C-alpha positions as CSV (number, residue, x, y, z in Angstrom):
1,M,-57.0,-67.1,32.8
2,Q,-54.7,-64.1,32.0
3,K,-56.1,-60.8,31.0
4,I,-54.8,-59.4,27.6
5,K,-53.4,-56.1,28.1
6,S,-54.5,-53.4,25.7
7,A,-52.1,-52.3,23.1
8,F,-51.7,-49.3,20.6
9,E,-50.4,-49.0,17.2
10,I,-48.8,-46.1,15.4
11,R,-48.4,-46.0,11.6
12,V,-46.2,-43.7,10.0
13,R,-46.1,-43.3,6.2
14,L,-43.0,-41.7,4.8
15,S,-42.6,-40.6,1.0
16,S,-39.6,-38.7,-0.7
17,F,-38.0,-38.0,-3.8
18,N,-34.6,-38.9,-2.3
19,Y,-34.5,-42.5,-0.9
20,L,-31.1,-41.9,0.8
21,K,-32.9,-39.3,3.1
22,L,-35.8,-41.8,3.6
23,D,-33.4,-44.4,4.8
24,V,-32.0,-41.9,7.3
25,L,-35.3,-41.2,8.9
26,K,-36.3,-44.8,9.0
27,K,-33.1,-45.2,11.2
28,Q,-34.1,-42.5,13.4
29,W,-37.6,-44.0,14.0
30,K,-36.0,-47.2,14.7
31,K,-33.9,-45.6,17.4
32,I,-37.1,-44.0,19.1
33,S,-38.8,-47.4,19.0
34,L,-35.9,-49.1,20.9
35,K,-35.6,-46.2,23.4
36,Y,-39.4,-46.6,24.3
37,K,-39.5,-50.5,23.8
38,L,-41.9,-50.5,20.9
39,V,-42.1,-53.2,18.3
40,Y,-40.8,-51.7,15.2
41,S,-41.6,-53.0,11.5
42,S,-40.9,-51.4,8.3
43,I,-42.4,-52.1,4.9
44,N,-41.1,-50.7,1.7
45,L,-43.8,-49.5,-0.7
46,P,-43.6,-49.7,-4.4
47,V,-41.9,-46.7,-6.1
48,D,-44.3,-44.5,-7.9
49,K,-42.8,-43.7,-11.4
50,K,-44.2,-40.8,-13.5
51,K,-43.2,-39.9,-16.8
52,F,-43.6,-37.0,-18.9
53,T,-42.7,-36.4,-22.5
54,I,-42.3,-32.9,-23.8
55,L,-42.1,-31.7,-27.4
56,K,-38.9,-29.7,-28.0
57,S,-40.3,-27.7,-30.8
58,P,-44.1,-27.6,-31.1
59,H,-44.2,-26.1,-34.6
60,V,-42.2,-28.4,-36.8
61,N,-40.2,-31.3,-35.3
62,K,-42.7,-33.8,-33.8
63,R,-40.0,-36.5,-33.5
64,S,-37.8,-34.5,-31.1
65,K,-38.9,-34.9,-27.9
66,D,-37.6,-34.9,-24.1
67,Q,-38.6,-37.5,-21.5
68,F,-38.6,-37.0,-17.8
69,E,-39.1,-39.3,-14.9
70,I,-40.1,-38.6,-11.3
71,R,-39.7,-41.3,-8.8
72,V,-41.4,-41.2,-5.2
73,S,-40.0,-43.6,-2.9
74,S,-42.2,-44.5,0.2
75,C,-42.3,-46.8,3.2
76,L,-44.8,-47.6,6.1
77,I,-43.5,-47.8,9.6
78,I,-45.5,-49.6,12.2
79,L,-44.9,-49.2,15.9
80,K,-46.8,-51.3,18.4
81,G,-46.6,-51.3,22.2
82,L,-48.7,-51.6,25.4
83,K,-50.9,-49.0,26.5
84,S,-49.2,-48.9,30.1
85,D,-45.8,-47.9,28.2
86,F,-47.4,-45.1,26.3
87,N,-46.6,-41.5,27.4
88,F,-46.7,-38.0,25.7
89,S,-42.9,-37.7,25.5
90,L,-43.3,-40.2,22.7
91,F,-45.0,-37.5,20.6
92,E,-42.3,-35.0,21.5
93,E,-39.9,-37.3,20.0
94,F,-41.9,-37.7,17.0
95,A,-42.0,-33.9,16.6
96,Q,-38.3,-33.7,16.5
97,I,-38.1,-35.9,13.6
98,E,-38.6,-33.6,10.4
99,S,-37.0,-33.3,7.2
100,E,-37.6,-31.0,4.4
101,D,-37.4,-33.5,1.5
102,V,-39.6,-36.2,3.4
103,S,-43.4,-36.2,3.7
104,T,-44.6,-37.7,7.0
105,K,-48.1,-38.9,7.7
106,L,-48.8,-40.3,11.3
107,I,-51.9,-42.6,12.2
108,F,-52.7,-43.4,15.8
109,L,-54.7,-46.5,16.1
110,K,-56.0,-48.0,19.5
C-alpha cells in the first residue's frame, strides 16, 4: 500500500474595477505556478454591479436623474502542491506580485 503524500493549497482572491489588470495578474500567478510545479486553477466569479441614481436638481425637477454603475470583477485562483515542494521563496514571489488597482487576499490551507 502506498503512502499518500500530504499536500497544501493556496487560494488567492483577486478583485478589481479594471478586468484587464485582473487578467494580467492572473497570467503572473500562472507563471509562478509553472515555475514551482504547482497545480493551477482559476475560477471567474460573478461581476458585482452596483447602481446609483442621483437627482440632478433636488428642488424642482424630480424626473431629471443621473445613473451610475460600478462593476467589480473578481476571480479565485487555487494553487495546489505537495508539501515536499513547498519553500518560502514561493512567498517572496507572491510579495512581488502587486498592483495598485487589484485587491489580493491570500488563504493558505493545509
